[in-house]
C-alpha positions in Angstrom: -45.1 88.0 32.9 -45.5 84.4 34.0 -48.5 83.3 36.0 -47.8 82.4 39.6 -50.4 79.6 39.9 -49.1 77.0 42.3 -48.2 73.7 40.8 -49.7 70.5 42.2 -47.3 68.2 44.0 -45.8 65.6 41.6 -43.3 63.8 43.8 -45.3 60.6 43.5 -44.1 60.4 39.9 -40.8 59.0 41.2 -42.8 55.8 41.6 -42.4 55.4 37.8 -38.8 54.5 38.4 -39.8 51.2 40.0 -40.8 49.4 36.8 -37.4 50.4 35.2 -35.6 49.1 38.3 -37.7 45.9 38.1 -37.1 45.3 34.4 -33.5 46.4 34.0 -31.5 46.8 37.2 -32.6 43.5 38.8 -32.0 41.3 35.7 -28.5 40.2 36.8 -30.0 39.0 40.1 -32.9 37.2 38.6 -31.0 35.7 35.7 -29.2 33.2 37.9 -32.3 31.8 39.6 -33.0 28.2 38.7 -36.5 28.0 40.2 -39.0 27.2 37.4 -42.6 27.4 38.6 -45.0 25.6 36.2 -42.0 24.8 34.1 -41.6 28.5 33.2 -38.1 29.8 33.4 -37.9 32.3 36.3 -36.5 35.2 34.3 -39.5 34.9 31.9 -41.9 34.8 34.9 -40.1 37.8 36.3 -40.7 39.8 33.1 -44.4 38.8 33.0 -44.8 39.9 36.7 -43.0 43.1 35.8 -45.6 43.9 33.2 -48.3 43.5 35.8 -46.4 45.5 38.4 -45.7 48.3 35.8 -49.4 48.5 35.0 -50.2 48.8 38.7 -47.7 51.5 39.3 -48.9 53.5 36.2 -52.5 53.2 37.5 -51.4 54.4 40.9 -49.5 57.4 39.6 -52.6 58.3 37.4 -54.8 58.2 40.4 -52.4 60.2 42.5 -52.1 62.8 39.7 -55.9 63.2 39.7 -56.0 63.6 43.4 -53.2 66.2 43.3 -55.1 68.2 40.8 -53.0 67.7 37.7 -56.2 67.6 35.6 -56.9 71.2 36.4 -53.3 72.2 35.6 -53.5 70.4 32.3 -56.9 72.1 31.5 -55.3 75.6 32.3 -52.3 74.7 30.0 -54.6 73.7 27.2 -56.6 76.8 27.5 -53.6 79.0 27.5 -51.9 77.3 24.5 -55.1 77.0 22.4 -55.7 80.7 22.3 -52.9 81.6 19.9 -53.8 78.8 17.6 -57.4 80.0 17.5 -56.4 83.5 16.7 -54.1 82.3 13.9 -56.9 80.3 12.4 -59.1 83.4 12.4 -56.4 85.5 10.7 -56.0 83.0 7.9 -59.7 82.9 7.1 
């Protein structure tokens, strides 16, 4: 029978869609921009800023995961899944 331990909220993980939208969906809009700060083509600058924005979003989701208690859920999962492996190792010896 499955355990009924409540799962932590994970709606904040939808923030991980933002880097995808930045890098893929907005390319047609950015591609036509002629502005070139520091003689860097704007689409190239947009991609570099996208890398920084993606890093910030991933860090934010990581912190929100910790605050939501995902670490405890992961520890429970590892504990539950490690038991059969340990018993199999004992049987082989």
